[in-house]
N, C-alpha and C positions, 0 to 999 in steps of 0.2 A: 767780248765786244770787239776788240781789235781784230781778231780773226775774221769776224763777220764783215767788218768794214773793209778790210783788205780784199776779201772775196768779192764784195760789191764793186770795188774800183776795178778789179781785174776783169770781171764779167762785163762791166760797162765799156771798158776799153775794147773788148772783143766785139761787142754788138754795135758800137757807134763807129761807123766807117771812117770818119775824119779824125777820130780821137787819137792823138799821139801820146798823151798823158791824161790821167783822170785822177781827181782828188775828191775827198769828201771833207766838208768843213761843217762844224756846228756853230750856230750863231745864238747867242744869248744876249738880249738887249742889243747893245751896239758892239759887242765883242765877238769876233769870229776866230775860231781855232781850227786849223787843219788837223784832222784825226787819222787820215789814211791817204795814201797816194801810191800810184803805180811806179813812181820814180822820183828821183831828186828834182828834176825839172818842175814837176807839178808842185812840189813843196816850195821851191824857190819862187815860182810865179805867184802862189798864194801869199807868201810872205811879202812880196813886192807890192801886190795889190793892197794888202793891209797897211803897209807903210805909207803909200801915197793916197789911200782913201778912196780909190776908184778902180774899176776893172770889171770884167764880165762876171766874176764870182760874186763880188759885192753887189753889183747891179741885180743879179738874179735873186740874191738873198733879200734885198731890200724891196724888190717889186713882186717877188713870188713867181717870176717867170723864168 
């Protein structure tokens, strides 16, 4: 599973023109966990959003957009 998720993040980074880092997170109820990232920055940003309770990753997960 980890290999597949890492492949997804790296493919997404290649095809999304503005992406500098890409991460994949899984959400269960109100808990979100980063499971793959193209780099340390993506992981750090995911953790920061989780700590403050807002940000684009959390907004997308909550609204489905």
